N, C-alpha and C positions, 0 to 999 in steps of 0.2 A: 553546378555536376562539380565534385570533387574524383579527383584521381585516388588510388591506392596500390600498392604491392603487397598482393599475399601470394607467396610462393614463388611461382614462375612465371605468376599472369600480371598483366595488367589492367584491372580491372576500373572502369569509371560506373558510380553509381549515386543516387542521390543520396543527400547526406540532412539527416533531421538539423542537426545543428554540427559547427565547428569544434564546440567544446570539450568532446571527448573521439572525435576523428583519429582515426589513426589504432583505437585500442580494439580488439580484436577479441569477444565475448564468447565462449560456447558454454550453450543453455541447456541445460540435461535436468531442466524442473519441471513440473506439472500441478497440476490443481490453484494455487494462487498466490502463497506464498514467495515461495522461486520466481515465479513469473515477474508479481511486483516487483521485486527487486531488479531483477534484467530490465523492464521495463522502461523504470526510470536511466538505466545505463544508453537503452536503446534510442527512447526521446532525446536523447544531451550527445546523438552520433556514435557511438561504438557499434562498429560491426558486429551484431551481435548473429551467432549460427545457432537455431534451438535444433535441438535435434532428437528426433522421435523414433521407433521401432516401425519399420516396413509396418504395415496394414498387413494384421492377423497374428501378428508374433506374440503382444500380449493385449488381449479381451482391455483389459480395464484400459488405457490408452485409448478406447475408442471410446469409454463413457468421459473421459474427461478431453478430449481432444478432438471426438466425433464431430462436433457438429461448429464446422469452421465458420460461420455466418453467422452464431448465437451472439446477443450483443457479450457479453463476458469472454468470448474467447479473443473475440476482436479486442475488445478493451486491454484485455491484458498481453497481447500477443501483435500486435501493431508493431515496424519499423523493424521486423527481425526478418530474417531468411529462414531456409527449412533443408533439413536434409534430413532423407532417411539413414537408419543403420541400428541393424542388427546386433547390438552386443553381446547375446548369448553365442557367437560365434567368434573364431581367431578374427579372423582378417577384420570382424565389424569393430574388434577392439582395436586391433593395430591400425585401423584408421582412426580412429578417434585419438588415439597418439600418436599417431603424425601433425592431425589439426593440433592438440594441444601442443606443439612444441616451438608452432608458431602462435602464440595467441599469449593473451595477456593476462585474461578471467577465464576461468571454471565456473559454474556455479549451479550447484546439486540439492537436492530435498530427499536423498536418499534416506533409508536408514542408515545408524553409522556401520552396521556390517555389512549393507549393500558395495560399498567399493572398495572396501577390504578385499570378500570375496571376488568382485572382477578388476583388483588388480590397480584401481582408480584413488589409492588414497592420495594422501599430500608427500609421504614420503616419496613415494614413487611419481609422484607427478613431477615433483622437483628435480630428480631425479634429471628427466624428463627434460625441463624447461627452470631452470634455476630462478627465471624471473616471473614463473606462473604464481598466480593470486588463487586460491581455491575458495571459495566461498562456500559454506556447508550452513544449509538452514533446515535444521530438526525441530521435532515436539517437544525433546527435555533435555537436549545438550549432546554432546556428541561422547561422553562418558557419565556415569552415574548411574544408580540402579534403576533408572527408568528410561534409560538411553535407547533402549529397544523397542521402546511403546511408539506404537503409530500417533503422531500427534492430529488432533483433528480440532477447529479450531472452538467450536462450543465446550468441548473436552477439557481445555484449555481456560477458557471465559470462569468456567467453573472450582478447575484447579487455582486458578490465578488471581482468584477473590473477585473476578467483575460483577460474576451471579449475585454476589450478598449485598452487595451496595446498589443494584439496579431494582429498578420496579417501586411499589408504593410499601409504606410502613403495614407490614404485618399479613404483605401479598406470598411472599415467599420467591426464593431465587429466581431471576427471571434475564436470562439472555439478552443481549443488544442485539439491535436490527438490522446489523453489519458486523462484518468478519474480524472483528477488533483486532483480534491476535493474528492473525493470519497477513493483514496489510499491514501492521506494524513491527511486525516481523521483517516484512519484504522492506520496508523502509530503512529499521538499522540495520538490516544486511547490506544493503546500498549501500551505506554509511560508511560501514567496514570498508567494503571494498575501495571508496573515494581515498582513506582515510590509508588505507593501504598501498594505494597506487602512488599516493602524493611521498609514503615513505619510501618505497621503492625510487623516486628518483633521489633521492639522498643513501640509499645502502645498494641501490642496484640488486636487490633479494627480493625474491616475492614473501608470500607467508601465508599461513593459514587462517581466514576470519570462519568465527563460527557464530550462529544466531538462531535462538530458540525461541519457540514460541511461548512458552512458559515464562523468562526473563523476561521476553519484550511484554506479555500481558503484565507481569510484578511493574516492569519499567512506569506500562501506562498508567497503571493507578496511581503514580504519582504521590501528589498530595492525602489525599486516603490513606497509605500505608506509610508515609512520613508521619500522619497524625500520631498512628499507634504506635511507629519505633518511637517519638522521641515525647508525645503527651499521654503516652497508654490508653489512646479515647480507641473502642472499635467500632471501625465506621459501620453503620447499618445504610437501609436503602433512605432515601429523604423524596421518594415520587421528583415530582417536578421541582420542589425547593431544591436552592444549594443546600448545600447539609451545614455550611457557616457560615454564610449569610443571610441577611436578610432587610431590604423585603427584594427577594432575585429569585423568580420559576414564572409558571405560568398563570397567567390571568385571563378576565373573559372581559371583553368588551358588550356590545349589546348587539355586533352580529357574529361573531367566534372570539378566539382565543390568541392571543399574544405573550409574547415572553418581555419578561421584564429584569435588567439586570440594575438594580440600587444599590451596589452597596457601598461602603463608607458614609460617613457621614454626610461630604458636601456635597453628595448627590442625591442622599436620601432628603437633604432641605431643600435640592431643586425641584423634586420629585413633589414633595406635598404641594409644595408654591404652585405649580404649575396645573395641576389638578383640584386647585380650590380645598385643599384640606390642612390650610395650617395648624389648624387645635387638634393637627396628630403630632405636631412638636413640640406640645405645652405636654403630651401621657408620658409622664413617666417612666412606663410601659415602654415606651419604644426610645427613651433617651440616650443610647447609646444599641451601637449593632448586636452586644450581647445578649441586652434586653429582647431587642428585638427578635431575636429567633428564639429566645426564650420564649414570649408571647406572639411567636409568626401567627399563631390561627388567630387571632382576634384581630391581628392586624392585617391578614390576610383579609379575614372579612371585610372588614371598613377599605381596603382598595377594590374589591371585587366591588363591590357599591358604588363606589367614583367611579370606577371603565365603566359600570354597565349605565352611564348616561352617554356614550358616545360608541362611534365605531373605530373599530380596530386601524383604519388609514387615519382617523382622525388623532388618535393615542399615537399610534408611532410619529407620526409628523410633528406633533407637537413638543412629545415628549425629546425625540431628538435634537428639534432646534433649540430646547434648552439644557442640554448637554448629558439627558437622562438614556440609557441605554436603552432601546425597546425594540421589538420586531415581531414582523408576522409570524403564525406557525405554517409552513406551508405544504402541500403533498407534494411530489416531483413534478408533475406537470408544470404547478404553479413556480414551484422552484425555478424550474429553467426557463420560465415566462419571465421572471424578473428583471428590470433594467440594469441592476449591478451585474448579474451574472451575466447578461448577453453582451455588455460593454467587457469584460471581464473575456471572454471569449473562452468559456469551457468548455463548450462544445468543438471539439475539431470533425471535420470533412474529410474521409478520403475514399478510395474506392478501391476493389478489389484489382486481380489482374483480369480477372474477365468483364468489370466496370461496373458491378455491384455496388452501390452506395453503402455507404459505413460511417454512421457516429460514433465516436469514444470522446470521452472524458480529456481535457489536457490537462498537461503536469501544472501542477500550482505553482510550481516554484518561476519564478520568472527571470531570467538574467538578464543585462539591459544589451551587452553584445551580442551573445552568441545566448537566445534562447533555443529553448528546447519547440520539436517541431513534430508534427504527424505528416509524415509523407508515404506511407504505402501502408494500408488493411495489413492484417494479417496474413499468412502466407496460407497458400494451399497444403496438403499433406507434401511434403516432400520435393516442395517447388522448384527450390533450384540446387536440388543432389547433384544433377551435371554439373553444376555452373561451380558450386563448392567443392569437388571434387576436381576437376579440373584444375581450378587453384592451387593443388597442394601435387600438382604433377601426372593426376591418373587419367589414362587418355580413355578417349570413345570408346575401343574394342573394350577397355577390362571393366569399364564402369558397365557394359551389355551384361557382359559375365557375373561381375556383381549383383545385377538386378537379376538372372537368371538362378545364381545361386543362392540369394533370397539375404544376402549379405545388405543390400540396399532397397 
């Protein structure tokens, strides 16, 4: 149990990690990209205050946050406290500014014009608290011709090039099965916040951190875009094959599918020997990586014949023992049952304040001394409203008045 002084109050609460203990974060985000950023800060011990409008103020908020026990909401919003605040009222905005005066970080993913209209732009927040770090997550950036557009993951998967390289040759554009743009933007924003916090240690000043879905999606394209920028190659869908290495992709054993990663000449030689196909080493069409990519169809057919002689479990074991990367292809239940996944403690267990059991995904970053943890489930709507308002000096009678007036 760690004790923190916020405003006039001495509050004891369980902390997820000492790594970011003492940092106060105001979470004005919703959907996925913004909450992903804030979740990382919360899991490493920051005191995160999730600000939501009172029920009935914004009907869209119910769609995003109404199912508090839903797996998605719980996974994104664990380790946070919740405050309801009506930012459409002058008093609600004033309370938020009081919170910001003692905070370290504010994270929002409104359209750029919204914060200016509310008077919550960076220059205004800087005047309130020169040490504040404002992290703004958007679809297309804080300025430019698309700044006012709403940003959704699938829209940006298309505009950021991902859909053009996903799928089988000739299949047409295909979205990825996860929210790549949303999730990566949240992580990039979290990195930006941590860098800004480190710089603040040196300068004593906060700054404005921007992250957009479009830029993040293009960054996640990584070598595919770099190939075009430097070699002039336009990437196209390669299905389950790697676009520039072979043999690397999906193959079929006698009882199912498996992935193989035999990139590089040394691993190629090991592969041929362990599967008993040394004659492939003498084939001039497969003598180097470039030729193996050019003649991939014939090579893949030969390997499919070889792998059909035994099971996925057999091949995964003997290939890895020989230093050839290989692995099964799981659905989600199979993935969670894998012994290495269980060893890594990928699933974290917690419960709500009402005692309902919740399972979420743990942080994939491990620190040896100050690891992240999941100590509380996502909060009920406004669960800590009274507690948080009392921490900034608002008494019980005033809180009741604010509730009557629809401010909280």
